[in-house]
C-alpha positions in Angstrom: 92.7 -8.8 -101.4 90.3 -10.9 -103.9 90.6 -14.4 -104.3 92.0 -13.8 -107.6 94.8 -11.9 -106.3 95.7 -14.2 -103.6 96.0 -16.9 -106.0 98.2 -15.1 -108.3 100.5 -14.2 -105.3 100.5 -17.5 -104.2 101.3 -19.1 -107.4 104.2 -16.7 -107.9 105.7 -17.3 -104.5 105.4 -20.9 -104.9 106.1 -21.7 -108.3 106.5 -25.7 -108.3 103.2 -26.3 -106.0 99.7 -26.8 -107.3 97.5 -24.3 -105.6 93.9 -24.1 -105.0 91.4 -22.2 -102.9 88.7 -23.2 -100.9 86.0 -21.0 -99.7 85.7 -22.0 -95.9 83.2 -19.5 -94.4 81.1 -19.0 -97.6 82.0 -15.5 -98.6 85.0 -13.4 -99.8 86.3 -12.4 -96.4 87.7 -15.9 -94.8 89.4 -18.9 -96.9 91.8 -21.8 -96.8 95.0 -22.0 -99.1 96.1 -25.3 -99.5 99.4 -25.6 -101.2 100.0 -29.1 -102.8 103.8 -30.0 -103.4 104.8 -32.7 -106.3 106.1 -34.8 -103.0 104.0 -34.1 -100.5 101.2 -31.4 -98.5 103.9 -28.8 -98.3 101.7 -26.0 -96.2 98.1 -25.3 -94.8 97.1 -22.3 -93.3 94.3 -19.7 -92.9 94.4 -16.1 -94.4 92.2 -13.5 -93.3 91.2 -10.5 -95.4 93.0 -7.3 -94.8 93.0 -3.9 -96.0 96.7 -4.7 -97.5 97.0 -3.2 -101.4 96.2 -5.7 -103.5 99.6 -5.2 -105.4 102.3 -7.1 -103.4 106.0 -6.1 -104.1 108.8 -8.0 -102.6 109.1 -5.5 -99.6 105.7 -6.7 -98.7 106.6 -9.9 -98.8 109.5 -9.4 -96.6 107.9 -7.6 -93.9 104.3 -9.4 -94.1 103.6 -11.3 -90.3 103.8 -15.0 -90.3 100.6 -16.7 -90.7 99.9 -19.6 -88.4 98.4 -22.9 -89.8 95.1 -24.5 -88.6 94.5 -28.0 -89.0 91.5 -29.5 -90.1 90.2 -31.7 -87.2 86.4 -32.4 -88.9 87.2 -35.9 -89.9 88.5 -36.9 -86.6 86.1 -35.2 -84.8 83.0 -37.2 -86.7 84.9 -40.2 -86.2 85.2 -39.5 -82.1 81.7 -38.9 -82.1 80.8 -41.7 -84.2 82.7 -43.9 -81.5 81.3 -42.2 -78.3 77.9 -43.1 -79.7 78.7 -46.6 -80.1 80.6 -46.7 -77.2 77.6 -45.7 -75.2 75.4 -48.1 -76.9 77.4 -51.0 -75.8 77.7 -49.8 -72.1 74.1 -49.1 -71.7 73.5 -52.6 -72.9 75.8 -54.3 -70.8 75.1 -52.0 -67.7 71.5 -53.4 -67.5 72.8 -56.9 -68.2 75.2 -56.5 -65.3 73.0 -54.6 -62.8 70.4 -57.4 -62.6 72.9 -60.0 -62.3 74.4 -58.1 -59.4 70.9 -57.2 -57.8 69.9 -61.0 -58.1 73.5 -62.1 -56.3 73.3 -59.3 -54.0 69.4 -60.3 -52.7 69.9 -64.2 -53.2 73.6 -65.1 -52.3 74.3 -69.1 -53.9 77.0 -70.2 -56.1 74.6 -70.0 -59.1 74.1 -66.2 -58.7 77.5 -65.5 -57.6 78.6 -67.4 -61.0 76.4 -65.2 -63.0 77.5 -62.0 -61.1 81.4 -63.0 -61.6 80.4 -63.4 -65.5 78.6 -60.3 -66.2 81.6 -58.4 -64.2 83.8 -59.9 -66.4 82.2 -59.0 -69.7 81.5 -55.2 -68.2 85.3 -54.9 -67.2 86.2 -56.4 -70.6 83.8 -53.8 -72.7 85.3 -50.9 -70.4 88.8 -51.4 -70.7 88.4 -51.8 -74.5 86.7 -49.0 -74.8 89.1 -46.9 -72.9 92.0 -48.2 -74.5 90.3 -47.7 -78.0 89.7 -44.0 -77.2 93.3 -43.4 -76.6 93.3 -43.1 -80.7 91.7 -39.8 -80.1 93.3 -36.6 -79.1 91.5 -34.9 -76.3 92.7 -31.4 -76.8 91.1 -31.0 -80.7 88.0 -32.4 -79.8 84.7 -30.1 -78.9 84.3 -30.0 -75.2 81.2 -32.0 -75.1 83.1 -34.9 -76.9 86.3 -34.4 -74.9 84.6 -34.7 -71.3 83.0 -38.1 -72.6 86.5 -39.3 -73.9 88.0 -38.3 -70.5 85.1 -40.0 -68.5 85.4 -43.3 -70.5 89.2 -43.2 -69.8 88.7 -42.6 -65.8 85.6 -43.9 -65.1 86.2 -47.3 -64.2 86.4 -48.0 -60.6 88.4 -51.3 -60.8 90.0 -51.7 -64.2 91.5 -55.2 -65.6 94.5 -55.0 -67.9 93.6 -56.8 -71.6 95.8 -59.8 -70.6 93.7 -62.9 -71.6 91.9 -64.0 -68.5 92.7 -61.1 -66.3 88.9 -59.5 -66.3 88.1 -63.0 -65.7 89.8 -63.3 -62.7 89.2 -60.1 -61.6 85.5 -60.3 -61.6 85.8 -63.7 -59.8 88.0 -62.1 -57.1 85.3 -59.6 -56.6 82.1 -61.6 -56.4 83.9 -63.9 -54.1 84.9 -61.3 -51.9 81.4 -59.7 -51.8 80.0 -63.5 -51.0 82.5 -63.6 -48.1 81.4 -60.4 -46.5 77.8 -60.9 -46.9 78.0 -64.2 -45.6 80.4 -63.5 -43.0 79.6 -64.7 -39.1 81.4 -64.7 -35.9 80.3 -67.3 -33.4 79.6 -65.4 -29.8 78.8 -67.0 -26.9 78.0 -70.3 -28.7 75.7 -68.6 -31.5 76.8 -67.8 -35.1 76.0 -64.2 -35.2 75.9 -61.9 -38.6 76.9 -58.3 -39.0 73.8 -56.7 -38.4 73.4 -58.8 -35.1 77.1 -58.2 -33.8 76.5 -54.5 -34.7 73.8 -54.3 -32.4 75.9 -55.4 -29.3 78.4 -52.8 -30.2 75.4 -50.1 -30.4 74.3 -51.3 -27.1 76.7 -53.3 -25.1 78.5 -51.1 -22.5 80.8 -53.8 -21.3 84.5 -53.2 -22.6 85.2 -56.9 -22.5 82.2 -57.7 -24.6 82.6 -55.1 -26.9 86.4 -56.1 -27.3 85.3 -59.5 -28.1 82.7 -58.5 -30.7 85.2 -55.9 -32.4 87.9 -58.5 -32.9 85.4 -61.4 -33.7 83.6 -59.5 -36.6 87.2 -58.8 -38.1 88.0 -62.7 -38.2 85.7 -62.7 -41.6 88.4 -60.4 -43.3 91.2 -63.1 -43.0 90.3 -65.5 -45.7 90.0 -62.4 -47.9 93.8 -61.6 -47.7 94.8 -63.1 -50.7 92.1 -62.6 -53.1 92.2 -59.1 -51.7 96.1 -58.5 -52.4 95.5 -60.2 -55.8 92.9 -57.9 -56.7 94.9 -54.9 -55.8 97.7 -56.1 -58.1 95.4 -56.8 -60.9 93.6 -53.4 -60.6 97.0 -51.6 -60.4 98.0 -53.3 -63.8 94.7 -52.4 -65.4 95.1 -48.4 -64.3 99.0 -48.8 -65.5 97.5 -49.8 -69.0 95.1 -46.8 -69.1 97.9 -44.6 -68.3 97.7 -43.9 -64.8 100.9 -44.7 -62.2 98.1 -46.6 -59.7 94.5 -47.0 -59.2 94.4 -44.3 -56.7 95.6 -41.7 -59.3 93.0 -43.2 -61.4 90.2 -42.7 -59.2 91.4 -38.9 -58.3 91.6 -38.1 -62.2 87.6 -38.4 -62.2 87.1 -34.9 -60.5 87.6 -32.3 -63.6 91.1 -31.5 -62.1 94.7 -32.9 -62.1 95.3 -35.6 -58.9 97.5 -33.6 -57.2 95.2 -30.4 -57.4 92.5 -32.9 -55.9 94.4 -33.9 -53.1 95.4 -30.4 -52.1 91.8 -29.4 -52.4 90.7 -32.2 -49.9 93.6 -31.0 -47.6 92.0 -27.6 -47.9 88.7 -28.9 -47.0 90.0 -31.0 -44.2 91.7 -28.1 -42.5 88.8 -25.9 -42.6 86.6 -28.6 -40.5 89.8 -30.1 -38.3 89.4 -27.8 -35.3 85.7 -29.0 -34.8 86.9 -32.8 -35.1 89.6 -31.8 -32.4 87.0 -30.7 -29.8 84.8 -33.5 -30.7 87.4 -36.3 -30.0 88.8 -34.5 -26.9 85.4 -34.3 -25.5 84.4 -37.4 -26.3 87.4 -39.0 -24.7 86.6 -37.4 -21.5 83.2 -38.8 -21.5 84.3 -42.2 -22.2 87.4 -41.8 -19.4 84.4 -41.0 -16.8 82.2 -44.2 -18.0 84.9 -46.8 -18.2 87.8 -45.4 -15.9 91.8 -45.0 -16.7 92.0 -48.7 -17.4 89.9 -48.8 -20.2 90.1 -45.5 -21.8 92.8 -43.2 -20.2 92.1 -39.3 -20.5 94.8 -38.5 -22.8 95.8 -39.9 -26.0 93.8 -41.9 -28.6 90.3 -43.2 -28.1 89.7 -47.2 -27.8 87.6 -47.7 -31.1 85.4 -50.5 -29.6 83.8 -48.1 -27.2 82.6 -45.9 -29.9 79.5 -47.7 -30.6 79.9 -48.2 -34.5 81.5 -51.6 -35.7 84.2 -49.1 -37.7 84.1 -46.5 -35.1 83.2 -44.3 -38.0 80.0 -42.2 -36.8 79.4 -42.2 -32.5 75.8 -41.6 -32.5 75.0 -44.7 -30.6 76.8 -43.7 -27.4 75.1 -40.6 -27.0 73.9 -41.8 -23.5 77.4 -42.1 -22.6 78.9 -38.6 -23.8 75.7 -36.4 -23.9 76.3 -32.9 -22.6 75.1 -31.7 -19.4 72.4 -29.5 -20.8 68.8 -29.8 -21.5 67.8 -32.0 -24.6 64.6 -33.2 -26.4 61.8 -34.7 -24.5 61.6 -37.6 -27.0 63.4 -40.1 -28.2 63.1 -40.6 -32.2 63.5 -44.5 -32.0 61.1 -44.6 -29.6 58.4 -42.3 -31.0 58.8 -44.1 -34.4 57.7 -47.4 -32.9 55.0 -45.7 -30.8 53.6 -44.1 -33.9 53.2 -47.8 -35.3 56.1 -47.1 -38.3 57.5 -50.2 -39.9 60.0 -50.3 -42.5 57.8 -49.5 -45.3 56.3 -46.5 -43.9 59.8 -45.0 -42.9 60.6 -45.4 -46.8 57.2 -43.6 -47.6 57.8 -41.0 -45.4 61.3 -40.4 -47.0 59.9 -40.5 -50.7 57.1 -37.6 -49.4 59.9 -35.6 -48.2 61.4 -35.5 -51.9 57.8 -35.4 -53.4 57.1 -32.1 -51.2 59.9 -30.6 -52.9 58.0 -31.1 -56.4 59.8 -33.8 -57.5 57.9 -36.7 -59.0 56.9 -39.9 -57.0 58.7 -43.1 -57.4 57.5 -45.4 -59.8 55.4 -48.5 -58.7 58.1 -50.9 -59.7 60.3 -49.2 -57.2 57.7 -50.8 -54.6 57.4 -53.9 -56.2 61.2 -54.7 -57.0 63.0 -53.2 -53.9 64.6 -55.4 -51.0 63.6 -53.2 -48.0 63.7 -55.9 -45.1 65.7 -59.1 -44.9 64.1 -61.6 -46.5 63.8 -64.9 -44.8 65.5 -67.8 -45.8 68.1 -67.0 -48.2 71.7 -65.0 -47.8 71.6 -61.4 -48.6 73.9 -58.4 -48.6 72.5 -56.2 -46.3 74.6 -53.2 -46.4 72.1 -50.4 -47.6 72.4 -49.3 -51.2 70.5 -47.6 -54.1 70.3 -49.4 -57.3 69.3 -48.2 -60.8 69.0 -51.4 -63.4 67.7 -49.7 -66.5 69.2 -46.4 -66.5 65.6 -45.0 -66.8 62.6 -45.9 -64.4 63.9 -49.2 -62.6 65.3 -47.5 -59.6 65.4 -49.7 -56.2 66.8 -49.7 -52.7 68.4 -52.6 -51.0 68.1 -52.5 -47.4 67.5 -54.7 -44.1 65.5 -51.8 -42.8 65.0 -51.6 -38.9 62.3 -49.2 -37.3 65.3 -46.9 -35.5 66.3 -43.2 -35.9 69.3 -44.3 -37.9 67.7 -46.0 -40.4 65.1 -43.3 -40.9 68.1 -41.2 -42.0 69.5 -43.9 -43.9 66.5 -44.2 -45.9 66.6 -40.7 -46.9 70.2 -41.0 -48.1 69.5 -43.9 -50.0 66.3 -42.3 -51.6 68.5 -39.2 -52.5 70.4 -41.7 -54.9 67.0 -42.9 -56.4 65.9 -39.3 -57.1 69.2 -38.3 -58.3 69.2 -41.0 -60.9 65.8 -40.2 -62.3 66.4 -36.8 -62.6 69.1 -37.1 -64.9 67.6 -40.3 -67.0 67.1 -38.3 -70.2 71.0 -37.4 -70.1 73.5 -39.3 -72.6 74.8 -42.7 -71.0 77.9 -41.4 -69.9 76.4 -38.2 -68.2 74.2 -40.3 -65.9 75.6 -40.2 -62.7 76.6 -37.4 -60.2 78.5 -34.4 -61.0 81.2 -35.9 -59.4 80.8 -38.9 -57.0 80.4 -36.8 -54.1 77.1 -35.2 -55.1 75.7 -38.6 -55.4 76.1 -39.2 -51.7 75.6 -35.7 -50.7 72.2 -35.3 -52.2 70.0 -37.6 -49.3 72.2 -36.5 -46.6 71.4 -33.0 -47.7 67.6 -33.7 -47.2 68.4 -35.8 -44.0 69.7 -32.3 -42.6 66.2 -31.0 -42.8 64.9 -33.6 -40.0 64.7 -31.0 -37.7 62.2 -30.9 -34.7 60.2 -28.4 -36.8 59.9 -31.2 -39.4 59.1 -34.1 -37.1 56.1 -31.3 -36.0 55.1 -31.3 -39.6 54.8 -35.1 -40.1 53.1 -35.4 -36.4 56.0 -37.2 -35.0 56.3 -35.2 -32.2 53.8 -32.3 -31.1 53.9 -28.8 -30.7 54.5 -29.1 -27.1 57.3 -31.7 -27.7 59.3 -29.5 -30.0 62.6 -28.6 -27.9 63.5 -24.9 -27.6 66.9 -23.2 -28.2 68.4 -24.4 -25.0 68.2 -28.0 -26.7 70.4 -27.2 -29.6 73.8 -28.2 -27.9 72.4 -31.6 -27.4 70.6 -31.9 -30.7 73.9 -30.6 -32.3 76.0 -33.4 -30.3 73.8 -36.2 -31.8 74.5 -35.1 -35.4 78.3 -34.3 -34.8 78.8 -37.9 -33.2 77.9 -38.9 -37.0 78.7 -36.2 -39.2 81.9 -34.5 -37.7 83.3 -38.1 -36.1 83.1 -39.4 -39.8 85.1 -37.1 -41.4 88.9 -38.4 -40.6 87.6 -41.7 -41.0 86.7 -41.3 -44.5 90.1 -39.7 -45.6 91.9 -42.5 -43.6 90.0 -45.2 -45.5 91.3 -44.0 -48.8 94.8 -43.2 -47.5 95.4 -46.9 -46.7 92.3 -49.0 -48.0 93.2 -51.7 -45.0 90.1 -52.3 -43.5 88.7 -55.7 -44.8 85.8 -55.7 -42.2 84.4 -52.6 -43.8 82.1 -53.5 -46.9 83.8 -50.6 -49.1 87.2 -52.5 -49.0 86.4 -55.9 -50.4 84.0 -54.1 -52.5 86.5 -51.7 -53.7 84.4 -48.6 -53.4 86.3 -45.4 -53.0 85.8 -43.8 -50.1 86.5 -40.1 -50.6 83.2 -39.6 -51.9 81.7 -39.8 -48.8 84.3 -37.2 -47.0 83.3 -35.0 -50.0 79.6 -35.6 -49.3 79.5 -34.5 -46.0 81.3 -31.3 -46.9 78.8 -30.6 -49.7 75.5 -31.6 -47.9 76.1 -28.8 -45.2 76.9 -26.7 -48.2 73.8 -27.4 -50.2 72.0 -26.8 -46.9 73.2 -23.4 -46.3 72.3 -22.5 -50.1 68.9 -24.0 -49.9 68.1 -22.3 -46.5 69.3 -19.0 -47.8 67.1 -19.2 -51.0 64.2 -20.2 -48.7 64.9 -17.1 -46.7 65.2 -18.6 -43.8 66.7 -16.2 -41.2 67.2 -18.5 -37.6 70.3 -20.8 -36.9 71.5 -22.9 -39.8 70.7 -26.1 -38.0 67.2 -25.3 -37.3 66.2 -24.8 -41.0 64.1 -27.5 -43.1 63.3 -26.9 -46.6 60.5 -29.2 -46.4 57.5 -28.8 -48.8 59.7 -25.9 -50.4 58.4 -25.8 -54.1 60.7 -23.1 -54.7 63.9 -24.5 -53.9 62.9 -27.8 -54.9 62.7 -26.4 -58.5 66.3 -25.1 -58.4 67.2 -28.4 -56.4 66.1 -30.8 -59.7 67.8 -28.2 -61.9 71.2 -29.4 -60.5 70.0 -33.1 -60.3 68.9 -33.4 -63.8 72.4 -31.9 -64.9 74.0 -35.0 -64.0 77.7 -35.2 -65.1 76.9 -33.1 -68.2 79.3 -30.4 -67.2 82.2 -29.5 -65.0 80.9 -30.2 -61.3 82.0 -26.4 -60.4 79.4 -25.0 -62.9 76.5 -27.5 -61.4 77.7 -26.3 -58.1 77.6 -22.7 -58.9 74.1 -23.0 -60.3 73.0 -24.1 -56.7 75.1 -22.6 -54.4 76.4 -19.5 -56.1 80.2 -20.5 -55.6 82.5 -22.5 -57.7 84.4 -24.1 -54.5 83.5 -26.7 -52.2 83.5 -25.2 -48.8 83.5 -26.4 -45.7 82.7 -23.2 -43.6 78.8 -24.0 -43.7 79.4 -26.9 -41.2 81.4 -24.8 -38.7 78.4 -22.3 -38.9 75.9 -25.2 -38.5 77.6 -26.7 -35.4 78.8 -23.1 -33.9 76.8 -23.5 -30.6 78.1 -26.9 -30.2 82.0 -25.6 -30.6 81.7 -23.0 -28.2 80.1 -25.4 -25.7 82.6 -28.2 -26.2 85.6 -25.5 -26.2 84.2 -24.2 -22.7 84.0 -27.9 -21.4 87.6 -29.0 -23.0 89.4 -26.1 -21.3 90.7 -28.3 -18.3 91.4 -31.1 -20.7 94.7 -32.0 -22.4 93.4 -31.8 -26.0 96.5 -32.5 -28.5 99.6 -32.2 -26.8 100.3 -33.7 -23.6 100.6 -31.1 -20.7 103.9 -30.3 -19.9 105.3 -32.2 -22.7 106.1 -32.2 -26.5 103.8 -32.4 -29.7 105.0 -33.4 -33.2 102.9 -31.2 -35.6 104.1 -32.9 -38.9 103.9 -31.0 -42.2 104.7 -33.4 -44.5 105.6 -37.1 -43.6 104.8 -40.0 -41.5 102.2 -38.6 -38.6 100.3 -36.4 -41.0 96.4 -37.0 -39.9 95.5 -38.2 -43.7 98.3 -40.4 -45.5 96.7 -39.9 -49.1 97.3 -36.0 -48.5 100.9 -35.9 -46.4 103.0 -34.1 -49.0 100.3 -31.5 -50.0 100.8 -28.6 -47.5 104.4 -28.0 -48.9 102.8 -26.8 -52.7 103.5 -23.2 -53.0 104.6 -22.8 -49.4 107.2 -20.1 -48.9 109.0 -18.9 -45.7 106.8 -16.2 -45.1 103.6 -19.0 -45.0 105.6 -21.0 -43.0 106.0 -18.4 -40.4 102.5 -17.4 -40.3 101.6 -21.4 -40.1 103.8 -21.5 -36.7 102.2 -18.2 -35.5 98.8 -19.5 -36.2 99.5 -22.5 -34.4 101.2 -20.9 -31.6 98.2 -18.5 -30.7 95.2 -20.2 -31.8 95.7 -23.8 -31.1 98.4 -24.1 -28.7 97.8 -21.7 -25.9 100.9 -21.1 -23.2 103.1 -22.4 -25.9 106.4 -20.5 -26.3 108.0 -21.2 -29.2 108.2 -23.7 -32.2 111.3 -25.5 -33.3 111.9 -26.5 -36.8 112.9 -29.9 -37.8 114.2 -31.7 -40.9 115.2 -35.1 -41.8 118.9 -35.7 -42.3 120.5 -38.9 -43.2 123.5 -40.3 -41.3 125.0 -43.7 -41.5 121.6 -44.5 -43.7 119.3 -44.0 -40.9 117.0 -40.8 -41.1 117.2 -38.4 -38.2 115.5 -35.5 -37.1 117.4 -32.4 -37.3 116.7 -29.0 -35.3 117.0 -26.0 -37.6 116.8 -22.6 -36.2 116.4 -21.1 -39.7 115.5 -22.2 -43.0 116.4 -20.0 -46.5 114.0 -19.7 -49.3 116.5 -22.1 -51.1 116.5 -24.5 -48.6 112.4 -24.5 -48.5 112.6 -25.0 -51.9 114.6 -27.9 -52.0 113.1 -29.8 -49.5 109.4 -29.1 -50.8 110.4 -30.2 -54.0 111.5 -33.5 -52.7 108.6 -34.0 -50.7 106.2 -32.8 -53.6 107.8 -35.1 -56.0 108.4 -37.9 -53.3 111.9 -38.0 -54.2 113.0 -39.1 -50.5 116.0 -40.8 -51.7 117.4 -37.4 -51.8 117.4 -36.8 -48.5 118.0 -40.8 -47.2 118.2 -43.5 -49.7 115.4 -45.9 -49.1 113.7 -43.8 -46.2 110.7 -41.5 -46.4 111.5 -37.5 -45.9 109.9 -35.8 -42.8 109.6 -32.3 -42.1 107.7 -31.3 -38.5 107.2 -28.6 -36.1 108.2 -29.0 -32.4 106.0 -27.5 -30.0 107.4 -26.6 -26.6 105.9 -25.4 -23.5 107.1 -22.7 -21.4 110.0 -23.9 -19.0 109.5 -27.7 -20.4 112.3 -29.4 -21.7 112.1 -32.5 -23.5 111.4 -35.7 -21.1 114.3 -37.3 -20.0 114.6 -41.0 -20.2 116.6 -43.1 -17.9 119.3 -45.2 -18.4 117.3 -48.1 -16.8 114.5 -47.9 -19.5 117.1 -47.7 -22.3 118.6 -50.5 -21.0 115.5 -52.7 -20.9 114.5 -51.6 -24.5 118.0 -52.4 -25.8 117.7 -55.9 -24.1 114.3 -56.4 -25.5 115.3 -55.5 -29.0 118.3 -57.5 -28.9 116.7 -60.7 -27.2 114.4 -61.1 -30.1 114.5 -61.6 -33.9 111.7 -59.0 -34.6 110.2 -56.6 -32.1 107.6 -54.0 -32.9 106.9 -51.2 -30.4 103.2 -50.2 -30.9 100.2 -48.3 -29.6 97.8 -51.3 -28.5 98.4 -55.0 -29.4 98.5 -56.7 -32.7 94.8 -58.3 -32.0 93.5 -54.6 -30.8 95.7 -51.7 -32.4 94.9 -48.4 -31.1 96.5 -46.4 -33.7 95.7 -46.9 -37.8 99.6 -46.5 -38.5 100.3 -49.5 -35.9 97.5 -51.2 -37.4 99.3 -51.3 -41.0 102.6 -52.4 -39.5 100.7 -55.1 -37.8 99.0 -56.3 -41.1 102.2 -56.1 -43.1 103.9 -58.5 -40.6 100.9 -60.9 -40.4 100.9 -60.9 -43.9 104.8 -62.1 -44.7 104.0 -64.5 -41.4 106.4 -63.1 -39.2 106.8 -64.2 -35.7 107.3 -61.1 -33.7 107.3 -59.7 -30.3 105.1 -56.3 -29.7 105.3 -54.1 -27.0 102.3 -51.6 -26.0 104.0 -48.4 -25.4 100.4 -46.9 -24.2 100.8 -49.2 -21.2 104.3 -47.4 -19.9 104.8 -43.9 -20.5 108.5 -44.2 -19.6 108.5 -46.8 -22.5 106.6 -44.7 -24.9 109.3 -42.0 -24.6 112.2 -44.1 -24.1 111.9 -45.8 -27.4 112.1 -42.4 -29.2 115.2 -41.6 -27.2 116.5 -45.0 -28.0 116.1 -45.1 -31.9 116.2 -41.3 -32.3 113.0 -41.4 -34.0 110.1 -39.2 -32.9 107.3 -41.4 -33.9 105.4 -45.0 -33.3 105.1 -47.4 -34.4 108.9 -48.7 -34.5 109.9 -52.0 -35.9 113.2 -53.8 -35.2 114.8 -56.6 -37.1 117.8 -58.8 -35.5 118.7 -55.4 -33.2 118.6 -53.6 -36.1 115.8 -50.1 -36.4 114.1 -50.7 -39.8 111.6 -47.5 -39.3 108.0 -46.6 -38.6 104.7 -47.2 -40.5 105.6 -45.4 -43.6 108.9 -47.0 -44.3 107.5 -50.4 -43.6 104.7 -49.5 -46.0 106.9 -48.6 -48.4 109.4 -51.5 -48.1 106.6 -53.9 -48.1 105.2 -52.8 -51.4 108.2 -52.9 -53.2 109.5 -56.3 -52.0 112.3 -54.9 -50.1 111.1 -55.5 -46.7 110.5 -59.5 -47.4 114.3 -59.6 -49.2 115.5 -57.5 -45.9 113.9 -60.2 -43.6 115.3 -63.1 -45.6 118.9 -61.6 -45.6 118.6 -61.1 -41.9 117.8 -65.1 -41.6 114.0 -64.4 -40.4 111.4 -67.1 -41.3 108.6 -66.0 -43.8 105.5 -67.8 -44.6 104.9 -68.2 -48.6 102.2 -65.2 -48.9 
């Protein structure tokens, strides 16, 4: 059909319209017809050339296929491009100003530097929120991929947003600066001396006196008390900011930065944890037994949770400092890396130089001279600083630095490699557009240095002359070497998930510093995945844990290409280019630690790992006792009855040897109280209903105001539920009714021995409630009796004026909604103004 014929056809078909034809493609094959009514634009559509006859009769008109309109978005695209260019320029300029202010404050904490950092932070937040709100005018779905990606990053890339309410950004910045300064200058007086975090951490790492460990552990946590009100206000403002940007809460905003929907990312995290959880369970069981042998039943029982202050780390997130206590009964290396570093004359500078040499051995460019001139590598004398190790990029080009109070020991030797990984990553993507100058996702950034750290093998230590060929341990030392690594890498995994699940530990820098912690969990998965891919590229044929890529330029070339991409493409694309797969995968961790896993399984054969022998174990699918509260709703997604049956079979045969059968429980509501109900079967319809309620978090469908729960109860052969005698029930009843507020918990308020108990303690302390606590770990009869008394299967349990309120999730939900405060007041319980 010619243009002229089409024009005649359209003129006849739409006699009241003014019709023009505009050649779109520059030839006679494609054009756009614009039909302009005298009142308004009536129609716009694209017509392609076809083989239809030029003469069109009424029959043809009646049967002609409907033509789909295509809207011209060229103007909107051009406006979006111009907006993003302006936004990136403004953000880059402000970033340089703020980075310098933050650096000055972190390396010299004074009222003046605090004020300047607060001012810069407020300006940065105002700009970021303003641009994010301004970006809402553009429809991402009609933009080209690169513009759509940048627009999304602009909206989700703010770690701590403030609402556009006048003064909110300034208040938020002042709060975050104050929190940072309070943490950085925190001290606890022990034995008459005011000790900072470095000094207190040394005690935790080296002391084997349980009373001293308890005193120092609890002492450091007193620094968080002054932060309480500021922290609560920070969370309130940040959630308001996230709401204004279209997110339900700040955590959902954080989860939106992974090139997938938040709920998909939650499911992804749960899948990864499921892959590595069995290894952690064996490590926990093995470590607990060793600590029991060291300290005895009164300090560390053979079953149950591990007392956190015994684990050699101020936050119990990494356990390598207690290797001397838990080391396996097998030959180990003949050298101690800390001792060897000191014997070889290493100082802080030489440690950093050694780390740099690893990266340059892969073919990466050396660090600029300004790095050595401007970094803070050791703690300076005469001024307060934030010693927490970090890597900095002050101009998004060449001004990279690290900030560390480096000590000559094995831990900081690895930390140096980690921080330098950030710096080499920053330099690699320096030529990208501003919004792409970051990691493929935040887990990538954290993984890079640790990936290199996995190559710090005996083979590598020999190459850099820290050990001799004769000192290089043989294969019989692998178990000991792997244990040292697992105490850091594997012990850390559930801790990382728990931190972002609750965000409650203000004595950890990342909480008052408002740093998302999920990135560290992801980085621990990715670093092993990177390591396996790199070793395969290098042609390594030995055990994965003995592979080192030091001085391998070919691997370095592909490694640098991954770094240079920054965030310019979805992370699965970047991951695939280096590893060959588009999914994060924890299987490399299992392969890496396989010899250790086999050893620990053998050693744990006589231990009570998980369920108490002859007792019962609640394996919760969704609800109160899930290992990671952030993901406690997710295992029900796409779960069918067949899948549930397979899950039961898996746990019966693979993880609970000797268990005869499993009982399925769901929560029902009776007299306003949630109860576990035994289910002998579950139809597809019932499963769908329960799954939907949990997935949508509509708990009120089952018990108004209470949390829905669903679990599997595993019973050992010939073992009934433990019976509770009447005397125990009477004693519990007397305690509940004799006090206004009673908390049955694991541990004590000053030393909770589980995260759930700790959360309830913090809620009650925040409200200023006077309460009586009972440590159920001290009396097994009470521990089982309180479950029978309340008909509730988990601990902690809170009672007010004789009425059972609930466990951790219920208390937390009631607190966050304000219901708990009102409930307490209605019951006549006195509260402080918080």
